[in-house]
N, C-alpha and C positions, 0 to 999 in steps of 0.2 A: 314873693314866695308865691302869693296869692295870683298875681297875675298870671305867673308860668302855668298853676294849673289851669287857670280859666283858660289860657291860651292852648292850651294841651288838649281839655276838654271839648273846646270849640272846635279845635282839629279834628279830633276822633269824630266827633259829631256831623262835620261836613264830610267827612271822608264815608263815614256809613250811609249818609243821604246819597251821596254818589252811586255808592255801590247799590241801594236801593234801586235807584233811576236806572242805573245801568241795567239791574235784572228786569225789570219791568217790559223791555224790548230787546232781552237778550235771551239766548237759548243757554243755559249753563253747562250743559254739556260742553257743546261745540263751540258757544262763542259767537254763533252767527245770529240775525235776528231772530225773533220768535215769530210766532203767527199774528199776533195782535199786533206788532211793529206792520209785516207785511202788510196787513187788510188796512192798517192805516195810510201806507204809502198807496198802493192801490187807489183809494179814495182821493188821496192828492194828486197822484198822475193822470187820474181818470180826467180831472179838471185842467189839465195840462196842454201845451201842444208841443210836448218832447215826442214827436213823431218819425219816424216809425218806434212803436213800442213792442217788446214782445214778452212773453212769457213762457218759461221753462218750466215744467212740473217734473220731477223726479221721485224714484222709490227704490230702497235696494232690493235687489232680488235676492231669496231666500233667505231672509233675514229670520224667521221664525225657524227654519231648521237649524241657524246654527245657534238662536236661543235654547234650542230644545236639545240640541247634540252637545254645545259646549258650554251653554251658561251665559246668562245674561252678561256678565262683565264681558266675555267673548263679544256678542251682539254689540254692546255699546261701542267696544273699540272699532267695529265696523263702521257704525255711525258716525264715530270722529275720522276715520278714514274718509268717509264720502264726502263729510263737508271740508276736510283739506283737501282734497280733489275739486269741489264746486269753488274754493275759495281761490285755488291756485289757478283756475281757467277763467274767472272773472275779472271786469276791471273794478277801481275803487267806486266808481258811481252805481255801478249794478247794486242792486238789491238783493243778497243771497240769504233764506230763511229757512229754518228749521219747522216746517208748519204742523206737523205730527211726528209719530215715533220713528218712521225711518223713510218720511215725506219730506221732501225738499222744493222750494219754490225760488224761481230768479226772476224779479223784475229788471228788465234791460232796456230802459230809456235810449233813442235814437239806435234801435237794432232792426235791419232789417231781415227778411227771411233765409237770406242766403248767408248773411252772418250766423243765425242761430242756429241754421247746420253745421257750421264750422264749430261751434262752441261746443255741440251735441256731438259732432266727433271729437274734439277735443276730451269729452269726458270719457268716452270709450277709450281711447291712447291711454290716457294716466290709468285707467284700469288696468286695460295691458301691462304697461309698466310693472305696476304694484302688485299685479297677478305672478309676475315671474320670482318672485319672493316669497309669496304666501302659499302655504300648504294649501287654505281654503279661500277660493278667488273670490273676489269682489265683484259684482256684477249691477250695474244701474241701468235700469231701464227710464227712459224720459218721454215727454211728449210737449211739442212747443205748438204756440201759435202766435201770428202777429197782427197787430192793425196799423196798417199804413195811412187811414186816410179819415180817423177820427170817426169812423162808422159804427164802433164798436164797445162796449162797455167795458171793461178791463174784466168786472166781476165773468161776462159771457167768454173773454178773452182765455180767462183761467180755468174756465169750465171747459172749453175745447181743448186746450193743453192737458187737462187733467184726464180726460176721456181718451186721448189719445195716447198719452201715457199706460192707460189700462189696457189698451189695445195692443200696445206693444209688446208691456211685461206679459200678456195672455200669448202671442205670437211666439214669443220666448220660450213661453212652457211649453208650446204644443211642439217645439223644434226637439225638446230635450227626450 
């Protein structure tokens, strides 16, 4: 009887440790990788030769308005929807992360500029598909940058993609 209790306690402890390890690198709400994992992967990939490498940075448009008008639970639904879209349009080897409230980043090893443009178009296509059944449309602004020759640090690549995302977001605001 004591062996069974010990085995059960060991099993529970290992399961708990596995869950804690999972949470240290994943976002609990979306199941995506978190910022810590993303930054660790940027460091690791910065030293690799997985070129070309691209980064996409995205942000949900109008989430504050959704939170203010419909509540944070509704806003969380939109964060989860955005995460699902990004998971759907990426490969298993891509690193999709939630790096802030409604901000996501994707590391794309072996991905050139043309492929990144297509991925960004697929984000828009998936948003449009979802919007056919949504009272409140989802819109995701993004920016991307590609390093084809190991000439740039990934942190700099990230900064370029982030700046372009904000530029695209502001252009969208100005169109409304």
